[in-house]
C-alpha distance (Angstrom), angle and dihedral (degrees) to the residues before:
residue distance angle dihedral
M1 . . .
L2 3.79 . .
A3 3.76 120.5 .
V4 3.82 112.4 -118.0
D5 3.80 96.5 -115.1
S6 3.79 132.3 154.3
D7 3.81 92.3 -86.0
L8 3.79 90.6 58.6
A9 3.82 92.3 42.7
F10 3.81 88.8 58.1
A11 3.81 96.0 38.9
G12 3.80 94.9 98.5
A13 3.77 134.7 -125.9
A14 3.81 97.7 -78.9
R15 3.82 94.1 53.1
Q16 3.80 91.9 43.7
A17 3.81 90.4 51.4
E18 3.84 89.3 53.4
L19 3.82 92.1 50.6
L20 3.80 91.7 47.7
R21 3.82 92.8 51.2
A22 3.81 90.8 46.9
G23 3.81 91.2 53.4
E24 3.82 92.3 -120.5
L25 3.80 91.2 119.8
T26 3.78 137.1 23.1
S27 3.76 125.6 -135.6
R28 3.81 89.8 -126.9
E29 3.82 90.6 56.7
L30 3.80 90.3 48.2
V31 3.79 96.4 46.0
D32 3.80 93.1 43.0
G33 3.80 89.2 51.3
Y34 3.79 92.0 52.2
L35 3.80 92.2 46.6
G36 3.82 88.3 53.8
R37 3.82 91.6 50.1
I38 3.80 91.1 48.1
A39 3.80 91.4 51.2
E40 3.80 90.7 50.2
I41 3.79 102.9 38.7
D42 3.79 109.8 23.6
P43 3.82 97.1 70.7
R44 3.83 85.1 70.2
L45 3.80 95.2 44.6
N46 3.81 106.5 33.0
A47 3.81 94.7 -147.8
F48 3.83 97.1 143.7
R49 3.79 129.2 61.4
L50 3.79 92.4 -176.8
V51 3.82 131.8 14.3
Y52 3.80 117.1 -161.8
G53 3.80 98.5 -147.9
E54 3.80 110.2 167.1
R55 3.79 91.2 20.9
A56 3.80 90.3 56.9
L57 3.81 91.5 47.8
A58 3.81 90.5 51.6
E59 3.81 90.0 51.8
A60 3.80 88.7 48.5
D61 3.80 91.3 53.8
Q62 3.80 89.5 51.7
A63 3.79 90.0 49.8
D64 3.82 91.3 51.0
A65 3.80 90.7 52.9
R66 3.80 90.3 52.0
L67 3.80 92.0 46.7
R68 3.80 90.0 53.3
A69 3.78 88.1 51.3
G70 3.81 90.9 55.9
D71 3.80 99.4 -102.1
S72 3.81 109.0 158.5
R73 3.77 105.4 -173.6
P74 3.83 110.1 156.2
L75 3.84 99.0 -111.2
L76 3.78 99.2 26.4
G77 3.80 107.5 154.7
V78 3.83 95.0 -3.3
P79 3.82 114.8 132.3
V80 3.80 117.7 -125.2
A81 3.81 130.2 -173.8
V82 3.80 118.5 -143.9
K83 3.80 127.1 -147.0
D84 3.79 111.8 -119.6
N85 3.81 95.3 -114.8
V86 3.80 99.6 75.3
D87 3.79 124.4 71.6
V88 3.78 124.7 -102.9
A89 3.79 113.0 -172.8
G90 3.80 112.5 -104.5
D91 3.84 94.6 16.7
T92 3.77 133.2 96.4
T93 3.81 113.1 -118.0
C94 3.81 106.3 -141.5
Y95 3.83 103.2 -174.3
G96 3.80 87.8 -149.9
T97 3.81 91.7 -60.9
R98 3.79 135.6 114.7
T99 3.78 94.9 -139.2
P100 3.82 110.9 115.3
R101 3.80 121.6 -115.1
P102 3.77 133.4 179.5
A103 3.80 116.0 -97.4
A104 3.79 114.3 -93.6
T105 3.80 114.1 -99.3
A106 3.80 94.1 -154.9
D107 3.76 140.6 22.4
S108 3.77 119.1 -99.3
E109 3.80 111.4 -110.4
V110 3.81 94.7 -102.1
V111 3.82 90.8 52.2
R112 3.79 90.4 47.3
R113 3.79 89.9 53.2
L114 3.80 92.1 47.1
R115 3.78 89.0 53.8
A116 3.79 91.1 45.8
A117 3.82 88.3 53.7
G118 3.81 89.2 53.9
A119 3.81 100.9 -105.2
V120 3.82 120.7 156.8
L121 3.80 112.3 -136.2
L122 3.82 111.4 -131.2
G123 3.81 99.5 -176.3
R124 3.81 148.2 -72.4
T125 3.80 122.3 -62.2
H126 3.82 129.1 -145.0
L127 3.80 129.9 -100.9
P128 3.80 134.9 170.2
E129 3.79 117.2 -93.0
L130 3.82 110.1 -60.5
A131 3.83 90.1 -10.9
I132 3.80 89.5 -83.3
W133 3.80 103.8 138.3
P134 3.83 138.5 55.3
F135 3.81 90.4 -126.1
T136 3.80 128.4 64.6
E137 3.78 108.5 -126.9
S138 3.79 129.6 121.7
A139 3.77 139.2 166.0
S140 3.82 88.8 -125.4
W141 3.80 101.3 49.2
G142 3.77 106.6 17.3
L143 3.79 131.1 -131.8
T144 3.79 125.1 -34.4
R145 3.80 110.8 -143.6
N146 3.78 131.2 -145.9
P147 3.83 113.5 -107.9
W148 3.80 90.3 -141.9
R149 3.78 92.8 57.5
A150 3.77 126.0 -3.8
D151 3.80 96.7 -144.3
V152 3.82 94.6 62.7
T153 3.78 130.7 70.6
A154 3.79 123.7 -93.6
G155 3.79 86.7 -146.3
G156 3.77 126.9 -123.3
S157 2.77 171.0 -15.2
S158 3.84 87.8 -34.2
G159 3.79 89.9 37.3
G160 3.78 96.2 129.6
S161 3.79 90.5 52.5
A162 3.82 92.4 48.6
A163 3.81 94.2 46.2
A164 3.80 90.6 49.6
V165 3.81 94.1 51.9
A166 3.83 94.6 41.0
A167 3.82 91.2 51.6
G168 3.81 94.2 47.5
L169 3.81 94.5 -110.3
A170 3.81 92.9 124.7
P171 3.82 132.7 9.1
V172 3.80 94.0 -136.4
A173 3.80 134.4 7.3
L174 3.78 133.8 -164.9
G175 3.81 115.6 -116.2
S176 3.79 137.0 176.3
D177 3.79 127.6 -141.9
G178 3.81 123.3 -158.6
G179 3.80 96.6 151.2
G180 3.81 105.7 -4.4
S181 3.81 101.9 -42.2
I182 3.82 95.1 138.8
R183 3.80 96.7 35.8
I184 3.82 98.6 44.5
P185 3.83 98.2 54.1
S186 3.80 89.8 40.8
A187 3.80 88.7 54.4
C188 3.81 91.2 47.9
C189 3.81 93.5 49.2
G190 3.80 101.6 40.8
L191 3.82 95.5 -107.7
F192 3.77 139.7 129.9
G193 3.78 111.0 -106.7
L194 3.81 122.4 179.8
K195 3.79 122.7 -168.4
P196 3.79 100.2 -157.4
Q197 3.79 126.3 -143.7
R198 3.78 112.9 -69.6
G199 3.80 108.9 -86.0
R200 3.80 94.7 14.8
V201 3.83 91.4 116.2
S202 3.78 117.1 38.5
L203 3.81 117.4 -112.0
A204 3.82 91.8 -162.3
P205 2.97 133.2 177.1
L206 3.81 78.3 37.9
E207 3.78 113.8 67.4
D208 3.79 90.8 -158.3
H209 3.80 139.4 -10.7
W210 3.77 130.0 -147.5
Y211 3.82 89.7 -4.5
G212 3.79 95.7 -66.5
L213 3.79 99.8 -37.1
S214 3.83 99.5 105.4
A215 3.78 130.6 85.3
L216 3.80 134.7 170.7
G217 3.79 123.1 -131.7
A218 3.78 145.1 133.8
V219 3.79 138.4 -79.8
T220 3.81 110.8 -145.1
R221 3.81 144.4 159.6
R222 3.81 94.5 -129.5
V223 3.79 131.6 40.9
E224 3.80 92.8 -129.6
D225 3.80 89.8 58.0
S226 3.81 90.7 58.5
A227 3.80 90.1 47.0
L228 3.81 90.6 50.6
F229 3.83 90.4 49.8
L230 3.80 91.4 52.4
D231 3.80 92.6 46.5
A232 3.79 88.5 53.1
V233 3.81 98.2 48.7
A234 3.81 104.4 26.2
E235 3.82 105.3 36.8
T236 3.79 93.0 -117.4
S237 3.82 131.8 136.6
F238 3.78 102.2 -134.9
V239 3.82 98.8 132.9
E240 3.80 88.5 79.2
S241 3.81 88.9 54.8
A242 3.80 89.9 55.1
R243 3.76 89.9 53.9
T244 3.83 96.6 45.1
E245 3.80 128.6 80.7
P246 3.81 108.6 -115.3
G247 3.79 97.1 -135.9
K248 3.80 121.6 -134.4
L249 3.80 110.9 -31.1
R250 3.79 134.7 -174.1
V251 3.80 107.9 -123.0
A252 3.78 124.1 -166.1
F253 3.79 111.7 -146.1
S254 3.81 121.4 -155.9
C255 3.79 131.8 166.4
Q256 3.82 91.8 -173.4
P257 3.82 115.8 92.4
P258 3.81 120.4 -148.5
I259 3.83 90.5 -108.9
R260 3.78 101.2 53.9
T261 3.78 116.0 -123.8
K262 3.78 137.8 135.2
L263 3.79 116.0 -86.3
H264 3.79 123.3 -133.7
A265 3.81 111.6 -110.9
D266 3.82 91.6 -116.2
V267 3.78 91.4 55.1
T268 3.81 91.5 49.9
R269 3.79 89.4 48.8
A270 3.83 91.3 50.4
L271 3.81 91.1 51.6
H272 3.81 93.5 49.3
E273 3.79 93.0 45.7
T274 3.80 90.3 51.1
A275 3.78 91.3 49.1
D276 3.81 89.6 50.8
L277 3.81 90.9 48.4
L278 3.82 90.9 52.0
R279 3.79 90.8 50.2
S280 3.81 89.6 51.2
L281 3.79 88.7 52.8
G282 3.81 90.3 57.7
H283 3.79 100.9 -98.9
E284 3.80 122.1 136.4
V285 3.80 106.3 -119.7
A286 3.79 119.1 -172.2
E287 3.79 130.5 176.0
H288 3.78 109.0 -112.8
E289 3.80 135.1 164.1
P290 3.80 113.7 -146.5
E291 3.79 116.9 -140.6
Y292 3.80 101.7 -116.0
G293 3.78 101.7 157.9
E294 3.79 116.3 -171.4
I295 3.82 107.5 -25.2
R296 3.81 101.5 168.1
L297 3.81 91.8 81.8
L298 3.81 88.9 52.2
F299 3.82 92.9 51.3
G300 3.80 107.0 31.4
P301 3.81 100.7 63.1
R302 3.82 93.4 47.7
W303 3.79 92.1 46.4
L304 3.81 96.5 45.3
R305 3.79 95.7 44.7
G306 3.80 89.0 45.9
I307 3.80 90.4 54.1
Y308 3.81 90.2 50.6
D309 3.80 90.4 49.5
D310 3.79 91.4 50.3
S311 3.80 91.8 48.6
R312 3.83 88.3 58.0
E313 3.80 101.3 35.8
L314 3.81 106.3 34.0
V315 3.80 103.5 41.4
E316 3.78 130.7 56.4
D317 3.81 97.9 -141.4
P318 3.83 117.7 22.0
R319 3.82 88.8 -169.3
Q320 3.81 88.4 73.4
L321 3.81 92.8 60.6
E322 3.78 119.6 106.4
R323 3.79 117.3 -88.2
R324 3.80 92.0 -111.0
T325 3.81 91.8 50.7
R326 3.80 90.9 49.3
Q327 3.81 88.8 51.3
M328 3.82 90.3 52.7
A329 3.81 90.7 48.3
A330 3.81 90.3 49.5
M331 3.81 90.0 54.4
G332 3.79 88.0 49.1
R333 3.79 91.5 50.6
I334 3.81 91.6 59.6
T335 3.82 91.7 44.2
S336 3.77 100.6 100.5
R337 3.78 123.0 -136.4
A338 3.79 87.3 -122.8
L339 3.80 89.0 60.4
V340 3.80 89.8 48.2
Q341 3.78 89.9 50.6
R342 3.81 91.6 51.3
A343 3.81 89.1 50.7
R344 3.80 90.7 52.1
Q345 3.77 91.6 47.7
G346 3.79 89.3 49.6
E347 3.80 89.4 60.0
Q348 3.79 90.5 80.2
A349 3.80 91.2 53.5
L350 3.82 88.8 55.3
V351 3.81 90.8 48.1
A352 3.81 88.4 51.5
R353 3.82 92.3 49.9
L354 3.80 89.8 50.9
K355 3.80 94.5 45.1
P356 3.83 94.8 92.9
T357 3.81 89.5 54.4
F358 3.78 94.2 53.8
D359 3.80 93.7 37.7
D360 3.81 89.7 58.1
F361 3.81 100.3 33.5
D362 3.82 136.2 44.9
V363 3.80 95.8 -150.8
L364 3.81 137.9 13.5
L365 3.82 119.2 -138.5
C366 3.80 109.3 -158.2
P367 3.82 143.0 137.8
G368 3.77 123.0 -78.3
L369 3.81 98.7 178.6
A370 3.80 122.0 31.7
A371 3.82 92.8 -147.9
P372 3.82 140.3 14.9
P373 3.83 118.8 -84.9
V374 3.79 110.8 -50.8
K375 3.78 126.7 -133.9
A376 3.79 115.4 -71.3
G377 3.79 110.4 -104.6
R378 3.80 92.8 20.6
W379 3.82 92.8 142.0
E380 3.78 97.8 33.4
G381 3.81 110.8 140.9
R382 3.81 93.5 10.4
S383 3.79 121.7 133.4
A384 3.78 121.0 -106.9
L385 3.82 91.7 -102.8
G386 3.80 93.5 45.6
T387 3.79 91.0 49.6
F388 3.79 93.3 46.2
L389 3.82 92.6 52.0
G390 3.80 91.2 47.5
V391 3.79 96.8 49.4
A392 3.82 92.5 43.4
N393 3.80 89.2 60.1
W394 3.81 92.5 46.4
A395 3.82 97.1 44.8
P396 3.81 104.6 30.1
G397 3.79 99.1 143.1
T398 3.77 107.0 60.0
V399 3.82 111.6 62.7
A400 3.83 96.9 66.1
W401 3.78 90.7 71.8
N402 3.80 93.1 50.2
I403 3.80 86.7 55.9
T404 3.82 93.9 50.7
G405 3.81 93.4 36.3
Q406 3.79 94.6 -137.2
P407 3.83 123.5 137.4
A408 3.82 120.4 -87.4
A409 3.77 132.3 172.4
A410 3.79 140.1 -159.9
V411 3.80 108.3 -134.3
P412 3.83 121.9 -167.5
A413 3.80 113.2 -113.1
G414 3.79 107.9 -179.4
F415 3.79 131.0 -86.6
T416 3.77 142.7 -68.6
T417 3.79 117.9 -108.6
D418 3.80 88.9 -96.7
G419 3.79 94.1 52.4
L420 3.82 105.0 -97.5
P421 3.83 118.5 140.9
L422 3.79 120.1 -104.8
S423 3.76 125.2 -157.0
V424 3.79 142.9 -176.1
Q425 3.77 129.9 -155.4
L426 3.79 125.8 -122.9
V427 3.81 118.7 -165.7
G428 3.78 125.0 -164.2
R429 3.76 135.8 -161.6
A430 3.78 118.0 -86.7
N431 3.82 111.4 -68.9
D432 3.81 92.0 3.1
E433 3.78 105.2 117.2
S434 3.80 87.4 137.7
T435 3.79 94.2 71.9
L436 3.83 92.4 44.3
I437 3.79 91.0 50.4
A438 3.81 93.3 46.8
I439 3.81 96.3 49.5
S440 3.82 92.3 41.5
A441 3.80 90.9 51.9
Q442 3.81 89.2 49.4
I443 3.80 90.0 53.9
E444 3.81 89.5 47.6
R445 3.80 91.4 53.7
E446 3.80 89.0 54.4
R447 3.79 99.7 41.4
K448 3.83 97.8 32.5
W449 3.81 89.9 -153.0
H450 3.81 90.5 165.6
E451 3.81 89.7 70.8
A452 3.82 92.1 65.5
T453 3.79 114.0 87.3
P454 3.81 131.7 175.9
E455 3.78 121.7 -113.4
P456 3.83 110.9 -91.7
């Protein structure tokens, strides 16, 4: 048997699944190793709200028995962390708040599918209140720190999930993305983060969230791990795409985000270096500026009204929410449903404006973040409006693809001179995660970003 050391902790879900099926590793060894790392490292990071401990070990023992019996489910025995905004039967889902709620009586559909695929649940990861912000800080649960450097943000809203995977506390973690909340923390923590096509992963028991903006997906170190996650929960076959060369693609290259702002020099460098790498791999890369138009009026009403809805439907006592969250909910309350409907109808106009881009190109290479990870607590004490304006300038490239619903991914792109992760964004055509996964995996094979790990 292999010892559960740091190399194995960072090996990724796909490799761990292979070792488990081959009998070279047991799920109990793997889970016990992660629980030890969480106990040692997480007090400094604050990635987990709840760790399952004995419950996870019991699930691991069950997985080992099934493995010995020849069961070959895709995630059998693999530990998975779950963002604290989906239901796990018997647990309270906190949504980053302190307001009490009854324990869930049933798993959400994505958790049910993870269990059906054989995954072992490690625990629940932190998020900001109601998943609003691209940083993971709350009055209730504190500040989640970046494993690469503790004084900068881990991003959000899936910051606990990203910190856990980056620090080797879980091989894969569930995230959600309503405006960049998978891609932003992945970019901050040096990970691969794919927002799948809208509707690819079931939101049930919710029929919808934030009026079509939200999607569920995974935060992982390796592209194949995200593909394996999607195959397990969405009945896809993306692992093969991760293992297959993409062929020659036409790549549109833009340094201009949809919300116009100045890019940090390191971000611009990362974009140009990625474009050069893609050219060296045989792809045709051409500078191209997509026609975005004004997207804030297509995003803002859906986001704000969605926050208001969540403040009424997901928490027991909205008065216990943070002042900034209450301000956001108040803006959502005065956002009329007619305005939301106009924003949803405007989505098709944006899709039409972007049609020439995705008619002529297979993939768009563009910025997600305008700068490297910012200081932790940068917007602490700010008003809702002040925070919104600040984060919009820092993360100007992500929300367009929540509006259109098409797949988009944060792809690691090296480091700043002082050791902070850099990232670029790749965007695919509607329903074409396969191409995004294939080209991202090709970049990974060249850059080998998965071999870089933060100091414990």
